[in-house]
C-alpha positions as CSV (number, residue, x, y, z in Angstrom):
1,X,0.0,0.0,0.0
2,X,1.4,3.3,-1.0
3,X,1.5,6.1,1.5
4,X,0.9,8.7,-1.1
5,X,-1.6,7.5,-3.6
6,X,-3.6,9.4,-6.3
7,X,-6.6,10.1,-4.0
8,X,-4.5,11.4,-1.2
9,X,-2.5,13.7,-3.6
10,X,-5.7,15.0,-5.1
11,X,-7.2,15.7,-1.6
12,X,-4.2,17.7,-0.6
13,X,-4.1,19.6,-3.9
14,X,-7.8,20.3,-3.5
15,X,-7.2,21.7,0.0
16,X,-4.4,23.9,-1.2
17,X,-6.5,25.1,-4.1
18,X,-9.3,26.1,-1.7
19,X,-6.8,27.8,0.6
20,X,-5.4,29.9,-2.3
21,X,-8.9,30.8,-3.4
22,X,-9.7,31.9,0.1
23,X,-6.6,34.0,0.4
24,X,-7.3,35.7,-2.9
25,X,-10.9,36.3,-2.0
26,X,-9.9,37.7,1.4
27,X,-7.8,40.3,-0.4
28,X,-10.5,41.0,-3.0
29,X,-13.2,41.5,-0.4
30,X,-11.3,44.1,1.6
31,X,-13.4,47.0,0.3
32,X,-13.0,49.3,3.3
33,X,-9.3,48.5,3.9
34,X,-10.0,46.6,7.2
35,X,-7.0,44.3,6.6
36,X,-4.7,47.3,6.0
37,X,-5.9,49.2,9.0
38,X,-4.7,46.6,11.4
39,X,-2.0,47.8,13.8
40,X,0.9,45.6,12.8
41,X,2.0,43.6,9.8
42,X,1.6,40.4,11.8
43,X,-1.9,41.4,12.7
44,X,-2.7,42.0,9.1
45,X,-1.4,38.6,8.2
46,X,-3.3,36.8,10.9
47,X,-6.6,38.6,10.1
48,X,-6.2,37.8,6.4
49,X,-5.3,34.2,7.2
50,X,-8.4,33.9,9.4
51,X,-10.7,35.3,6.7
52,X,-9.0,33.0,4.1
53,X,-9.6,29.9,6.2
54,X,-13.3,30.7,6.6
55,X,-13.6,31.4,2.9
56,X,-11.6,28.3,2.0
57,X,-14.1,26.2,3.9
58,X,-16.9,27.7,1.8
59,X,-15.0,27.0,-1.4
60,X,-14.3,23.4,-0.2
61,X,-17.9,22.7,0.5
62,X,-19.0,24.1,-2.9
63,X,-16.3,22.6,-5.0
64,X,-16.5,19.2,-3.3
65,X,-20.1,18.8,-4.2
66,X,-19.6,20.4,-7.7
67,X,-16.4,18.6,-8.7
68,X,-16.6,15.4,-6.5
69,X,-18.8,13.4,-8.8
70,X,-16.9,14.4,-11.9
71,X,-13.6,13.3,-10.3
72,X,-15.2,10.1,-9.2
73,X,-15.6,9.2,-12.8
74,X,-11.9,9.7,-13.6
75,X,-10.4,8.1,-10.6
76,X,-13.0,5.3,-10.2
77,X,-12.8,5.6,-6.4
78,X,-14.7,7.6,-3.9
79,X,-13.4,11.1,-3.5
80,X,-15.1,11.5,-0.1
81,X,-11.7,12.3,1.2
82,X,-12.3,15.9,-0.1
83,X,-15.0,16.2,2.6
84,X,-12.7,15.1,5.4
85,X,-10.9,18.5,5.4
């Protein structure tokens, strides 16, 4: 049994994709400059990371139900691992 099989790799790639989408969306949704008004650079980063994680969870839910069945056809395995994150 391989430690890193195709389904595991796709699950991690899917999580990273959702995290990147959340990070980009957090920056795009900063209409009033709330992220830039934070006191320190570390505070800005932590605030954006928090928003990105929340948005990444939304992307994960949406994309897992939208893309999961399509990927099942190609991999011929259950991609329910996407929902584990």
